[in-house]
N, C-alpha and C positions, 0 to 999 in steps of 0.2 A: 410402776406402770401396771395396769390391769393386763394380765395374760391368761388366756383360756386355751383350751384344746378340745378337739374332737378326735377320738382314737378308735376308729372302726377296725374290725378284723377283716382282712380281705379273703374271707372264706365263703362269701356269698354276696348277693346284691343288697344294696341299701333298701330298707323298708320304711314305711311311714313311722314305725316306732323308733328306729334309729334317728330319724330326722329330728325328733324332738330335742335330743341331746345336741345334735349338730346346730340347730337353729338357736337354742337357748344360749349356748356358749358363744356362738358367733355374735348374737345380739348384744350380750354383755360386753364383749370386747369392743364392738363398734360404737356402742353408746359412750364408752369411756375413752375412745380414741386410742385403744390399746392394741394388743397383738393377739391374733387368732391363729393357732397352729393346727395343721392337719397332721395327725400323728398316726402312721400306719402300723397297727399291731400285727406284724408279720413274723412273729417268733416261732410259729408252727410251720415248719418248712413243707410238710406234707399237704396241709390244707390250704395254705396261702397261695394265691395265684395272681399273676400279673394282670390277667383279664379282669379280675375283681377290683384290683387297684385302679385300673383304667376306668372301670365302670363307676366306682365311687367318685372319682374326680369329675367324670362326665355328668353324673347326676347332680352333684353339688353345683357345678358350673351352670347347668340348665336352670337350676333354681335361683341362681344369682348369689349363692353363698361363696364368697371368696376367702382365701386364706393368705396369710403373710409368708408362711414358709411350710415346707413339708419335712417331716422327720420319719425315718424308718427304724423301727426297733431292731430289725435284723442287722442294722449297721452299728448297733450300740451294745453288742453282746459283751464286749470287754468291760463296759461300765457296770453291767449286771454282775459279772464275775468278781469285779473289784468290791462291789457292795456285799456279795456273798462272803468273801474273805473277811471283810470288816465285821460282819454280823457273827461269823464263827468265832473270831477273836474276842468279841464282846460276850460270848456265851449266849447269844440270842438266836442262833441258828443251829439246829442239831439234826443228826442223821438218824433216819428211821428205816426199818427193814420189813415192816409188815406188807404182805401182799394185799391186793384189793379184796380177795376172798376173806382173809383174816380180819381185815378192818370191818368188813360187812358183818362178820360173825360177832365182833365186839359190839358194834352198834345195835344189833338185834338183841344181844344179851342185856345191854343197858336199858333198852326200851322195855324189855320184858320185866325188868326189875323196877320199872317206873322212874328210871333216871334219864337225864338228858343224854343224847348220844354224842358225848364229847370225848375227844381222844384222851386216853389215860396217861400219856407221857411215859409209857413203858420203856421206850427207847432210851430215856435218860438214865435208866438204871443199869444199862448194859456196860460191861467191862470192855476194855480195849481188846482183850482176847476174844470175847464173844462177838464183838463187832467184826474183827478180822475173819472169824469163822463164817459169819453171816455174809460178808462181802464175797467170800469165795463161793457161796451157794446161790446168791440172788442179787438183784440190784437194790439200790437204796434211793430214798427220797429225803428231802430236807424240809423241816418245819421251823417256822418262826416261833420262838418261845414268848408267849404273851405275858406281860405283867398282870397278875390277877387282881386288878383294881377296876373301878368304874371308868369307862371312857365316855367323856361328855363333850358335846359341842352344840352350838345353836345352828340348826339347819336353816338355810335360806328359804325353804318352803314349808317343811314339817314343823319347825320350831325347835324347842329344846329336846335333845335326845341324850339318854343315859343308858349305856349298855354295860353289864357286868362281864368283864373279859373272861371270868371263870366259867361262864355259860357258853363260851365259844371254843371250838377246837382250835388248837394251834394250827394256823394255815400252812398248807404245803406250798413252798415257793419254788422248789425244783423237783421235777418228776424223775422217775427211775431212769429214764434215758438221758437225763441231764438237761432237758428242756426247761427253760425258765417259764414260770407262769405269769399271767397278767398282773397278779397281785403285787409282786415285787418290781417288775419292769415298770409298771405305772408309777410306783412310788419313786424309783430312781429318776425317771424322766420328769415327773412333776417337780421333784426337788431341784434337779440340775437345770431344768428349763424355767425355773422360778414361776411356776404356774400359781396364780393368785386365786383363781376361782374355778371350781369344778361343779358342773351340773350334770347329773346322770339319773337313771331310773331308780325308783325306790327299792328295787330288788338288790341294790348295791349297799344298802344301809349297813348291814353287818360287815361287809367288805370294807366299808369306810372306817368303821371302828378299828379293825385290825391294822389298816393302813396308816391311821393316825399314829399308832404306836411305832410303826416302822419308820415313818417320817421323822418322828422325834428321836428314835434310836440312831438314825443316820445324820442327825443334826440339821434337818431341814425345817422350813417354816410351813406349818400346816395351812393349806389353802382354805378359803371359805367354801364349804360344801353346801350343796342344795340338791335335793332328790325329788324329781318330779314324779307325779303319779304315773302308773302304767296304763296304757290304752287297753280298752276291752272292745269287743264288738258291740253292735247296737243293743243286744239283749244282755250285755254284761259278760258274754263269753270271752275266754282268753283269745287273743290274736295269735295266729300261728304263722310261721314262715311258709307253711305249705300253701297258704292263701296267696297265690302268685299275684293276684290283682292288687295287693298292697305293696308290691315292690315299686319303687319310684319309676323304674324304666317301663313298667307295665302301665302305670298311671299315665305316663307321658305318651306311650303308644296308643292309649285309649283317648288321647286328645285333651286330657286335663291340663288346664293352664297353670303354670308355675305360681302365679300370684293367688290362685284359688287355694293351692296347698299351703303356701306361706301364710296367707291371711287367716286360714283356719287354724293352723298350728300355733300361731302367735296368740290366740285367745282361747283355744279349746282347753277346758279344765280351769279356766280363770273366772273371775266374777264379772268380767267385761264381755259385752256382746261381740260376736264376730263382725268385723268391718272389712269389707273388700277394699284393698289398697291397690294403688297403681304401680308402686315400685317397692323393692325390698328395703330401700332407705326409709320409706314411710312406715313399713311394717316394723322395722327395728325401732324407729322413733316412738311408736305407740306401744312397745313391749314393756310390761311391768311385771317382773317376776313375783313381786309381793302380792299380786292379785291371784296367784295360783294356789289351789288347795291340794291336799294329799290324798283325797279319795280317788279311787279308780275312775278313769275318764272314758266315757263311751265315745267311740269313733265310728262313724258311718260313712263309708266311701261314697254313698249316694249324695251326701251333702256337698261333694265337690262339683257335681254336675250343674246345679243352679248357680254356684259361684262362678264357674267357668263360663256359663252362658251370659251372666251379667258382665263379666269382664270382656268377653268377646263383643257384646253389644256396644260397648263403649269405645271399641277400637276405631280410630280414623282409617279411612281407606288406604292411606299411605303405609300403614302398618301391616296391611295384608295384601297389598297390590301384587306382590310376587306370587303369593299362594293362589290368588284369583287368576292371574295370567297363566299359571301352571295348569289350571283346569281346562284351558283352551277358550276362556271367555274372551270375546273380541275386545280390544283395547277401548273402543268407544262405548262399550257396555259395562266395563269393569266397575266403575264407581257406582253406577245405578244398580248393578247386580248386588254389590256388597250392601248398599243401603237398604235393599229390599230383604235380603236374607239374614242380615246380622242379628236380628232379634228372634230368629226362628231356627237357630242351630245351637246344639249343645257343645260342639267342638268344631274346629276348623274343617275337620274331615266331613262334617255335615254339609258343607258347601257343595261337595261333589254330587250329593243326592239331588239338591235343588237344581244344579246346572244340568243334570241329566234330564230332569223334568222339562226345563226350558228348551233344551237343545233337541231332545228326541221325542218329547211328549210323554205324558204319564199313562199308566195303565188305568183307564177310567173305572171309577167305582160307581156303579149305577144300581140303585135299588129297584126292586121289581115294579114298584108303583111309578117309577120314572122311566121305564123302558121305552115308552113312546115319546115322552116329553123331551128327553135329552137329544135324540136324533133330530127332532123337529127344531129344537133351539139351535143346535150346531149348524143346521142348514141355513140359518139366518146370519151366521158369522162368516165373514170373508176370509181371504188368505192373509197371512202375515206379510210384511211387518204391521204390527198393531200400534196404535197411537195412545196417548195418555187418556183420551176420552172414549176409547173403544169399549171398555167394560160398561160404562154408563149408557152409551148408544145401543150396544148390543142387548143389554138386559131390558132396556125400555122397549125395544122392538119385540123381544120375546114376551114381555108382559102383555103387550097389545095383542100379539098373535094368539096367546094361550090363556090369558086371563089370570095367570099365576102371579103371586106377589109375595113379599116378605121372605121368610125362610124357605117356603115352598118353591120359590123362584131361585134364590141365590145359592142355597146349599147344594142342590143337585148339580148346578153348574160348576161350583167349586170342586165337588167330587169328580166331575167329569174332566175338568181341565187339569187339576193338579193331582188327582188320586188321593188327596189328603182331606181330613176333616177340618184341620186348622192350618193356618199359615199366614203369609203376608196378605195385605189388602189386595183384592183381585184387580183393582184398578192399577196397582203397581206391577202385578204379575204379567198382565197382558202385553205390555211393550217389550217384555223380555222373551216372549215365546218365539221360537225360531220355526216352529211348524204348527199347523192348524191342529187343535185337539181332535183326537180320534174317538170314534164310538166303539 
């Protein structure tokens, strides 16, 4: 059975970059009728917070991404300790005593000599007495001893990959304070949870190479790995977590529709055009990982606005009736109101601006050359309620009285009635006005 996972660290809110891995793994599992696991990487007790766990689940639920079960790495520490002992007994995990400062000096010296900054395995030469002496002075960390051979696999997106393990430092699996790092915890979990497919960012490629050796050492089955491209900004700049507008909860707060995000994520970076879908099931059905490339992918949050607008415009009144009623729109006007504004809003929140215009009147925008014309025209308009033919009747009367026609007639009246340059057909606007337009 196909089994995938999404393993976020609850040290912050989910961002659009995190979502790629979440969606890809979810889609693969759902397409195969398999299992999708939400695995919370909460092994860092100081930085992991329940509020972030709650937020991760809330954001995924909002998008329609469902999981079959939740796993918490903090509840599996004994499994990681067991793996640690097995690797020590195999001679594949060894204790090191260098401080961060000492390691940094080693790296700088290697770089100055034109050598790759790879850990020199000096700890392997320490005698038991030397280790005892160092333990009394300082903490220790543990590294996985890589077999110095080529590590090869066929990546689901990048293609054939071959990495010389001798060009990579033996990865640290346990920190000085005993905390297990993601590298081993992920391997133990993937092995014991029988994960069949792993999709993650291309910044994990070297990580994957070392983890393949760990999986093999622990007797596990290596999953099918795929590494998607990393997102950049519109000009190719790196995305940063400090850009709060890219957090899913901020996109939601700004009125972006879930289907706009999912429809974009399912195609961004692929050879297929973005197609706005109605449901996550449709998005999943149209997802094809083989169409994705490895080149950095440009993401522009502004692309979500037109997709959201298109999605909203297609919503039937029943889907938004509660939101319309919450604005205070009278029940008898609700459906008419929605049908008038639906193609003129970028988010549901935009309805409030239009209802304020209809309910209270707009701040008129009157050009200097129309300063006399607009009051003259409004004098020919009666009091509300207005009918379906009010606009036509009124503009005909204004044309006859002033001689104005075309844009010179209609645009100043639109500006005066709505305060907007663009918007719904004025014939549809008039019956919704609750007050007479003001000068």
